C-alpha positions as a printed Julia matrix, in Angstrom:
228×3 Matrix{Float64}:
  -7.45  -29.91  27.09
  -7.89  -26.1   26.87
 -10.33  -24.16  24.83
 -10.4   -20.39  24.11
 -13.5   -19.01  22.59
 -15.07  -15.61  22.0
 -18.61  -14.45  22.13
 -20.28  -16.64  24.85
 -23.12  -14.37  25.99
 -25.79  -16.49  24.19
 -26.68  -18.75  21.26
 -23.94  -20.98  19.74
 -21.13  -19.49  21.78
 -22.65  -20.4   25.17
 -23.66  -23.83  23.81
 -20.12  -24.51  22.64
 -18.84  -23.68  26.13
 -21.49  -25.95  27.85
 -20.5   -28.8   25.39
 -16.79  -28.29  26.0
 -17.32  -28.45  29.63
 -19.22  -31.7   29.28
 -16.19  -32.93  27.3
 -13.66  -32.13  30.03
 -12.21  -28.8   28.54
 -10.69  -26.1   30.66
 -12.34  -22.95  29.05
 -11.1   -19.51  28.54
 -13.51  -16.88  27.11
 -13.74  -13.37  26.03
 -17.06  -11.85  25.65
 -19.17   -8.81  26.55
 -20.93  -10.75  29.19
 -20.98  -13.96  31.0
 -24.38  -16.05  31.23
 -25.2   -16.94  34.84
 -25.06  -20.67  34.13
 -21.41  -20.35  33.33
 -20.32  -18.31  36.46
 -17.46  -20.08  38.26
 -17.07  -22.77  35.67
 -14.77  -20.94  33.13
 -11.99  -18.48  33.08
 -13.67  -15.33  31.83
 -12.74  -11.8   30.87
 -15.25   -9.05  29.85
 -14.22   -7.33  26.59
 -15.73   -5.45  23.94
 -14.06   -6.69  20.9
 -14.34   -3.44  19.12
 -11.88   -2.06  21.56
  -8.69   -3.24  19.68
  -6.27   -1.64  22.18
  -7.89   -3.49  25.08
  -7.8    -6.96  23.65
  -4.04   -7.75  24.03
  -3.91   -6.79  27.65
  -7.11   -8.58  28.45
  -5.82  -11.68  26.65
  -2.57  -11.61  28.34
  -4.26  -11.57  31.81
  -6.78  -14.18  30.89
  -4.27  -16.6   29.35
  -1.31  -15.92  31.79
  -0.75  -19.44  32.78
  -1.25  -20.96  29.36
   1.39  -21.71  26.63
  -0.78  -23.99  24.62
  -4.51  -24.14  23.47
  -5.95  -27.42  22.15
  -8.75  -25.5   20.33
  -9.52  -21.9   19.72
 -12.93  -20.97  18.31
 -13.46  -17.44  16.98
 -17.14  -17.35  17.46
 -18.09  -13.64  18.23
 -20.02  -11.92  15.4
 -22.64   -9.45  14.83
 -25.32   -9.2   12.15
 -25.48   -5.55  11.37
 -28.37   -3.87   9.68
 -30.29   -5.57   6.91
 -31.21   -3.43   3.81
 -29.93   -2.75   0.42
 -26.32   -1.7    0.09
 -26.93    1.94  -0.79
 -29.14    2.21   2.44
 -26.52    1.14   4.71
 -23.94    3.78   5.74
 -20.2     3.12   5.87
 -20.13    3.41   9.54
 -22.37    0.49  10.1
 -20.14   -1.63   7.81
 -17.09   -0.6    9.88
 -18.99   -1.71  13.08
 -19.61   -5.09  11.66
 -16.19   -5.51  10.3
 -14.51   -4.46  13.58
 -16.11   -7.41  15.4
 -16.43  -10.07  12.67
 -12.96   -9.51  11.13
 -10.41   -7.17  12.69
 -10.85   -8.26  16.29
  -9.82  -11.83  15.08
  -6.62  -10.45  13.53
  -5.86   -8.75  16.9
  -6.59  -11.92  18.87
  -4.47  -14.12  16.5
  -1.52  -11.66  16.49
  -1.7   -11.5   20.21
  -1.72  -15.28  20.72
   1.47  -15.33  18.55
   3.1   -12.5   20.55
   2.47  -14.34  23.77
   4.05  -17.33  22.38
   0.95  -19.44  22.83
   0.66  -22.44  20.56
  -2.71  -23.48  19.08
  -3.63  -27.08  17.9
  -6.85  -26.46  16.05
  -8.4   -23.16  15.08
 -12.12  -22.66  14.09
 -13.57  -19.41  12.92
 -17.22  -19.44  12.81
 -18.14  -18.31   9.18
 -21.4   -18.52   7.4
 -22.89  -19.55   4.12
 -23.62  -15.83   3.61
 -19.92  -15.54   2.86
 -20.52  -17.19  -0.49
 -24.24  -16.69  -1.09
 -24.2   -12.88  -0.87
 -28.0   -12.74  -0.58
 -29.75   -9.44  -0.81
 -29.88   -7.57   2.43
 -27.1    -9.47   4.15
 -24.51   -6.85   3.16
 -21.94   -6.01   5.86
 -22.46   -9.51   7.42
 -21.78  -11.41   4.24
 -18.76   -9.13   3.36
 -17.26   -9.64   6.82
 -17.63  -13.41   6.66
 -16.13  -13.47   3.25
 -13.19  -11.47   4.44
 -12.88  -13.74   7.47
 -12.58  -16.72   5.16
  -9.67  -15.07   3.55
  -8.18  -13.9    6.79
  -8.09  -17.43   8.09
  -6.81  -18.82   4.94
  -3.94  -16.23   5.12
  -3.17  -17.04   8.72
  -3.18  -20.73   7.83
  -0.19  -20.25   5.61
   1.7   -18.67   8.6
   0.51  -20.93  11.4
   2.07  -23.99  10.12
   1.65  -25.94  13.43
  -2.06  -25.0   13.66
  -5.03  -26.53  11.69
  -7.19  -23.76  10.65
 -10.81  -24.0    9.31
 -13.46  -21.47   8.65
 -16.74  -23.2    9.37
 -20.24  -22.34   8.48
 -22.42  -24.14  11.21
 -25.5   -24.21   9.06
 -28.94  -22.61  10.3
 -28.77  -22.42  14.16
 -31.61  -20.93  16.08
 -29.78  -18.14  17.78
 -30.96  -14.6   18.53
 -29.13  -13.57  15.21
 -31.08  -16.0   13.06
 -34.21  -14.87  14.96
 -33.61  -11.27  13.91
 -33.09  -12.32  10.32
 -36.3   -14.09  10.21
 -38.02  -10.95  11.35
 -37.04   -9.29   8.09
 -39.19   -8.65   5.0
 -39.36  -11.9    3.25
 -40.93  -10.35   0.07
 -37.97   -7.9   -0.26
 -35.37  -10.31   0.88
 -36.14  -13.82  -0.65
 -33.44  -15.54   1.58
 -35.53  -14.91   4.63
 -38.34  -17.08   3.33
 -35.86  -19.86   2.45
 -34.6   -19.71   5.92
 -37.88  -20.09   7.51
 -38.81  -22.9    5.49
 -35.37  -24.72   5.99
 -34.49  -27.16   8.77
 -32.59  -25.61  11.7
 -30.61  -26.95  14.7
 -30.71  -25.61  18.29
 -27.47  -24.15  19.55
 -26.96  -27.28  21.74
 -27.49  -29.58  18.64
 -25.08  -27.54  16.63
 -22.36  -27.29  19.33
 -22.55  -31.14  19.76
 -22.06  -31.67  16.09
 -19.09  -29.19  15.83
 -17.29  -30.97  18.56
 -18.19  -34.52  16.97
 -16.75  -33.28  13.63
 -13.42  -31.79  14.99
 -11.46  -34.78  13.89
 -13.2   -34.87  10.41
 -12.41  -31.13   9.9
  -8.64  -32.0   10.16
  -9.07  -34.0    6.92
  -9.52  -30.59   5.11
  -6.49  -28.48   3.82
  -5.77  -26.0    6.63
  -7.24  -22.62   5.63
 -10.33  -24.41   3.97
 -13.84  -22.98   4.13
 -16.24  -25.84   5.13
 -19.93  -25.73   5.27
 -21.31  -28.18   7.93
 -24.36  -28.87   5.75
 -22.16  -30.39   2.99
 -20.37  -32.85   5.22
C-alpha cells in the first residue's frame, strides 16, 4: 500500500507517517523538513508549499515510480495570526490560503496530470471551518474553503473517495500556539483548554482505524471525528 502525505515535520503529520509505517505502508512525503526519526524510512522531497511552481516538478520526481496511491492525506497547514479581522492584513490571509488551500489544488491537479490514481483522499480540515470563532480568521476561512475545494474535486475524481476530516483537538505545536492566546478576548481558547485532547499518536491511530468507516460517507463530505 502506498501513502502520499504533506506536512510531516511535526505534530499530526509525523504521527500519521509513523502509524502508516507500522501498518506496512510505503510512504511518500512533501514537507519543509523531515524529522530525524523518519530519515531513511520514507520517500521524501523537501518543498515549501507556497512555491506553487515548484510543486509539480517535485511531485513528478518523488512519485516517478507510482501510478496509483492507496491513500493521500493533505495534512500541511499553518495557523496564521490570531486577532480580529480588521487587525489582520490581507497579505497574512494570502499566506495562510496559499498553504492551506491553493497548494492542495496544485497537488491534486498534478496527480491528475501525472495519471496517478488515488483510492482514498483525506484532507485535514478543522472544526474552525464551521465554528468561525473570534480570532481564527484566515485559518477558519481557509479550512472552510478547503471543505468546498474537496467537495468540488470529489465530483470530478469519480474513482476516488474524498473526505474533509476534522481530527478534533490534537496536542500539536499549532494547538499549543492557540492555547497561548488571550482567552478573555477569544472565548474559544478557554473552551479548548478545558476540553479533552488527543496526542498526535492517538489521533493518527484513530484516523487509520476509521478509514473504512469514512468510506460510508458520501464522497466530498466534511466529517468531524468527534461526532463519529
